KOLTORVO-835850 format. One record per atom (N, C-alpha, C): y, z, x. Coordinates in steps of 0.05 Angstrom, whole numbers, plus 5000, padded with zeros to 4 digits. Example, Ala and Ser with C-alpha at 12.3 -4.5 7.8 and 13.67 -1.06 7.14 Angstrom:
488651565264/491051565246/493451565264/495551425257/497951435273/500151575258/
***
This chain:
843891156618/842290966634/843791046658/840791046687/841891076706/842490826726/844590656725/844990446747/844390486768/843890406783/843490356811/843590106831/845390016835/845589796854/845489776877/842989616892/841189676913/841389396936/842289376957/841389036963/837989176976/837688786974/834588706975/834188737008/830888747003/829688747038/830188957052/829989217043/829789457050/829089737052/828789927060/826890097049/828290247021/830890187026/831890346999/831290226982/831689926979/830289756956/827389856934/825889866959/822989906954/822790136945/824690386951/824490676937/826290666908/828190516904/830190486874/828390356860/826490126869/825790036857/822890196848/821590326857/820590476851/820690726833/823090816840/824590926813/825090806791/825590586784/825590396771/822790426756/820690426766/818590286752/817490626735/818690796753/818091086738/819991256725/821891056718/824291236705/824691126683/824691116661/825090896640/827590776635/829691006638/832190896639/833390796666/832690876675/832790786706/833590486720/835390346714/836190076718/836589986755/835889726774/835989746786/838089416792/839789426808/841389236804/842089066830/839488966849/839488926872/841088566880/842388626898/843888436909/843688306940/845088176952/844488046976/846088257002/844088297016/845388377040/847788277051/848388067039/849987757058/853487877043/853288007018/855988137003/856988327028/855388477047/856688627070/858588477084/858688237087/861388047090/863488047079/863388137061/866488257032/865488427020/865388667025/865488897008/866288866984/868788796976/868488756951/868188626929/865888376940/864788326919/861988436913/861788706912/860288876904/860788986871/863389036875/865189006844/863889046827/863188826813/861488726782/860288866784/858088926794/854888966804/854789076780/853289036758/852789196751/854289386720/856289226719/859089336707/857289316681/856389106675/856189006643/854389316629/852389376645/851489596634/852089866633/851789916609/853690316600/851690446621/853590686637/851890756663/852291146649/850791346640/852191536651/850291706681/850191576697/849691676731/849691346735/851791326762/851391196792/849291256806/847091206816/845291156839/847390966862/848191026887/848790776897/848490926935/848890746939/848390746979/850890766991/850490847015/854090847022/855390577033/853790487031/856190267040/856790067027/856190056993/857589916971/857790126949/858090386956/858190626927/860690676920/862490636946/865290646929/867290436914/864690226904/865389896891/864090036867/862690206864/861390226835/862290496820/864490676830/865590836826/866690806787/866190916770/865790866746/868091186737/869791216716/871691386711/868991576700/868891726694/867491956680/864791916683/863691806699/861491646709/859891846736/858492046730/857492096749/857091956775/857491986815/855691936823/853591916850/851291886848/849691946867/848891826883/850391926911/849991746939/847391816958/846591606962/844391756978/843891536997/843591767025/843891687053/840191577061/839891307058/836091297060/836591327098/838991227105/838591257137/842091277146/843291257169/845191357181/846291137198/848090917180/849090627198/849890727232/851390917219/854491027237/852791097261/849791207259/848791397285/849591247306/851191347329/851191267357/848691207372/846391367359/844091297382/843690947374/844090847347/843890527354/846190487364/847490427387/849690337402/848890157412/847290277437/845590057463/843189887450/842389807417/840389727403/842189577381/844489457383/845689397371/848589087378/848788867353/850388667374/853988787364/855088637383/858088757376/859088717356/858288547338/858588527312/857688777296/856088897304/855589117284/856089397292/856789337322/858989587327/861289657317/862189357319/865389357310/864789467279/863489397268/862989357236/863289717236/861089787252/859990107245/862790277254/863890167274/867090317274/868690277261/869490137241/872190067224/870790027195/870789867187/870489827153/868289977152/865389977166/863790187154/863090487148/865490547170/866290807171/868090897147/868990687144/871790837120/869990697092/867690607091/866090557060/864490937060/863590977081/862291157084/864091477072/866191387088/867391717075/868791707062/869691447051/869691457010/867791406998/865091367002/863191446988/863391766987/862991887005/862192187013/863692336998/866792257001/869492316978/868392356954/868192126940/867392036906/864292086903/862592246924/858792346909/860092546894/859192536863/858092806862/855993016870/853992836876/850492906889/850692766908/849592886933/849392726966/846492816966/845092566969/841692646975/842192486996/838892627016/837492497043/835092447032/834192277055/831392317057/828892447079/832392607096/830192747119/833292937125/832293157135/833493397147/834993227173/834293017185/834792917206/838092697197/837692627176/839792457166/841692597158/840392767150/843293077128/844993117146/842993277173/845693377188/846893217213/845392877219/847592727225/850592677210/848692627196/851092607166/853992787168/852793047164/854293227161/856493257177/854293227208/857393307228/858893077242/857892857226/859792617236/861792547218/861092677199/863092527174/865192707165/863393027182/864693297169/863893397138/861793267129/861393407102/861093627087/862393717076/862094117074/861394067047/860793917023/859093917001/856593977009/854494016986/851694087004/850193856997/847793747017/846393547017/843593627006/842093466987/839493566985/837993367001/835693407012/833393237019/831693187004/830992986993/828892826975/827592716998/825492767007/823992627018/822492326999/822092187020/820691836999/818391926993/817491856975/814991846974/813491526961/810591566966/809291306964/807591386938/805991126934/804291106915/801791256922/800491436918/798291556937/794791376922/795591296888/794091126880/793390866891/795990696903/795590406909/794590396944/796490486950/795990616983/794290776989/791690766989/788890836997/787790807021/786090917026/784490867051/781590797046/781790567058/779290437055/776190467077/774390357067/772590577095/772490217103/773390287142/772490187163/770390087178/769889917187/767489937204/768289827235/766089867260/767389957280/766389647286/768989497301/768689227311/769789147339/768289067341/768688887374/772388907373/773988807356/777388757353/778589057351/780389197358/781889457353/784189317345/784489387310/786589267293/789189417303/792189377312/793189507309/796889357291/797789497273/799589437258/803089507263/803889297263/808189327279/808589227243/809789407227/811389317207/814189417201/815189217204/818289267203/819688987211/822789047203/824188737215/823688667246/823988417251/823788407290/825188417306/827088587304/829688727319/829189037333/831488937350/830989157367/831589467357/833389527348/832689847333/830389837312/828489777315/825589737303/823689727331/824389617352/823189567376/821489387388/822289147372/819788907365/819688877396/822588877413/822588787443/820288947458/818789167449/817489177472/814889327461/814589177438/811488967443/809688857451/810888657470/809688507491/809088687512/811088727523/810288997549/808289197539/808289297507/806089467515/803889347508/802889087496/800089017493/799588917506/802188827540/799288747567/799188967583/799389167575/798289447579/796289507577/794389457554/792189497529/790289227536/787489357535/785889247546/784888977527/783088857525/783188557510/781988637493/780688817481/780688927443/782488957437/784289077446/786189007431/788288837417/788488767393/790388587377/793588697362/795088667360/797588797348/798388567332/797788717305/799088447290/801288587269/802788387264/806788397260/807288327241/809188467220/809388327200/812788297205/814788027194/816687987205/818188167189/817488347162/818788447153/820788297129/822188617112/822988407095/824888247084/826488197112/828687957114/828687787138/826787847156/826387667181/824887487182/824387247192/822687017184/821886947216/823387027230/822786977261/820786987271/819087047292/816487157323/817887207340/815487347350/816487417382/814387267395/815387317419/814587127445/811087177442/810586837453/808386737440/806286957465/803787137452/801987227460/799187217449/796687127464/793987147448/793487337428/794787607439/793987787419/796387977404/798487767406/801087957385/800787697364/800687767338/798587607323/801287697301/801987387288/804487427269/804187457236/803987577216/801787547193/804587427169/808387447189/810287267164/810687577150/810587507126/812787597113/811287667086/810487927081/808288037069/810088207045/809488147021/810688266996/809288616995/812188786989/811289086990/808589076971/808488956953/805889056931/803088936953/803388806965/801188726985/800788847015/801789057012/801389157038/799689367043/799089477019/795989687022/794289487034/793589297024/791589167038/791389057070/794189047073/794088937102/794489207118/795389527111/794489727128/791389807123/790089757104/787589807100/785389717117/786189397132/785389257147/785689357166/787089497182/787789567216/786289877217/787889877241/785890167260/787590367253/791090297264/793290527265/795190287265/797390447265/800290337255/800690407290/803790257297/805090257321/807590207306/809390427314/811690517303/814490497327/814490357338/816290387362/818490417359/820390517338/822990427333/824990667347/826790557342/829490647353/830890937341/830790887305/831791037300/830590917264/829491227252/829091177228/830391427203/830791327176/832291467167/829991737155/828891477148/825791707139/823291647160/822091367154/818991347164/817391257143/818691027120/817290917103/814490867109/814690617118/811890527136/810090607150/811590957165/810191057182/807591287149/809591247136/807391467106/806291237093/806991007092/804490847073/801890807093/802990847123/799690767135/798791087130/799291277134/799691527129/796991537100/798391547090/796991537059/793791307051/794691117080/792790957075/789490987100/790091317114/788091357120/789091237150/791191227159/791891027193/792191277214/791691287238/793691507255/796791227259/798891477271/801291387275/802191437300/803191157317/803791177337/806291157340/807691317343/810291347335/812991507352/815891367362/817891467367/818891777370/818591897387/818892247377/822292217376/822992147357/826492227355/825692127325/829492217311/830792077294/828792327274/828292167246/827192317227/824192357222/822392207246/819492137253/818492437261/819792597275/817192907277/817892977248/819293007223/818993087200/816992897189/815792707191/813192487190/811292547191/810692527223/808392497235/807692757250/805392847253/804793117266/803693117290/805593087305/804793057336/802293167345/799793077356/797093077360/795093187343/796093127320/794993167299/793692897272/796692777265/796092457252/797192257268/797592427296/798092127313/798992297331/800892027350/801992107386/805392007373/806492127384/809392197383/810292157416/811891917414/812191837444/815291797451/816091787469/819491837473/821191457471/822191547463/824191267460/823791067489/822190807467/822890667487/820090667520/819490927520/817490897542/814790697535/814490517546/812090317551/809690417544/809790587576/807090657587/805990817575/807791017557/806691337536/805691137510/806590947505/806290807481/804190637478/803290547506/800890417503/798090547515/798790837524/796491007536/796091117509/797491257487/796291287454/796391147437/795490957446/794690637432/791490587437/791390647477/788590627488/787590857473/788290997475/786791347467/785591287450/786991227420/785491217401/784590977387/784090807417/783290567410/780090647429/778890797433/777190847454/775891057443/776791187419/776491327404/775891417379/773791227366/773991137336/773491597315/772591687326/772391907320/776091987316/776891987339/780092107324/781092027312/781391697313/782491637296/781391657260/779291787256/778491787239/779292037228/779492217244/781292567234/783492527238/784992297252/787592307243/788692237221/787092007223/787391847194/787492077167/785292187165/783892447147/786992627144/787392677168/789593027177/791792777149/793692447158/794592437145/795392407110/792292327109/792992267076/792892437068/791792807076/792692937069/795193007066/795992967086/798693057091/801092827058/800792717062/802092467040/801492647013/799092667010/797692806986/799393106975/800693267003/801493466996/804993487003/806093307011/807593257020/809892977011/808492777016/809192577010/808692306981/808692486960/806692256934/809792296920/808291976913/810791836895/812192056864/810892166856/811292296836/812892616847/812292676862/814492836878/816792766875/817492516893/819892406893/821392386870/819892176851/820192166822/820892526807/819792636807/821992876791/823292986812/823993046842/826393076843/829592926845/829092696844/830792466830/830792606803/828992626782/829892646751/831092846755/831193116764/832193346761/834993296770/836193176788/838693146797/840392936771/838792686770/840192566746/840092726724/838092816714/838593076686/841293356695/841193346719/842693606718/845893466715/846793216717/848793106721/849392976693/846392906684/847492816651/847793046626/846593236637/846293546621/848993646623/851493576647/853993686649/855693516638/854893306640/856793016628/857693076602/860593226590/862393326570/861992926557/
***
C-alpha cells in the first residue's frame, strides 16, 4: 500500500486524490490544515495502515517516516519562496523562516525520492535548500475526459473566471482595480477557493460563486469565456490547466511556474506581476475578439492532451512507486 497523508483544501489534495482513484494500492489520509499549528499532531496519521511507500508533502513528511519504508517527497509548491514575503502575514513570515524551514530541510534529508510539479519549483528548492539529490519533475495532470470544452454562444456578457483562495498570494487584491478598467460587458466571477469563505469588496461586476466542490468545477469553466489568474506564485498552476482543458484562454502572471504551462500569445497572455493595466488590457483584448478566444482555447486544449493528461501523471508516479517497491528488500 502507498500511504499518502495530505492536507485538505489545496491543489496537492486534489492531485493525491486523483492518484488514489487511479492507483488501486494508493490510500490518501486527509487532515486539517489546522494541524500545522502543532506539527507533532501529524505523527499518528495513517500509521494503522501497512505501507510499502509513504508519499508525503514537505510540511508533514518528517512525521510520517517509518523504518525501512521508502519516502517519496513531492513539492507541490515552495512555501519558503522569498518572493511570497511581500504578500505574507507576519506570522507566515516567521513560520517560513523557522519551523517550516526546518521541516523542509529534514524532509529533503529523509526522502528517498524527491519530485516536484514544475522545473521552477525544482530549481527554487534546489538552490534554497542546497539539495544534492536528483529531483524528478512530474507535471500535474487533469482528467481530460471530465474537463472538456463546451460550445459557447456569443452573449452580451463576457464571463471571466477567477479560481482560487481569496488571498494576496493568489492576487485577489487586484480583481477590483482590474474590473474597474474593463468595459461594462465584462463580469468577473470568482470562487472562494477550497478554504476561504469570504467575499471581495462589493462591485456589481464582481460576482461570487462561493465554494465549489472540485468535481463541479468543469461546469464552471465551461460556462466562462476565459480564466484570469493574477497569482503571485504557483508551484504549477492547476486551475490554469483545468481551464485550458475546457478550451479557455488564460490571462496569467508571467512568473513562477506559469510560463511552463501557458504559452504566451498562443494560449493566452502572460502579464507582469501585479500590473493591473496589463491584465486589464489582455482581458479586454480577448473580450473584444471571439475568434481569438476560440483559437487560443483550441490551442490550450491540444496542449493539455499532449502534455498535461491525468493518465500521463499517474503513469509517472506509478513508475516512481514501483521502482521503490521493486528494490525493497
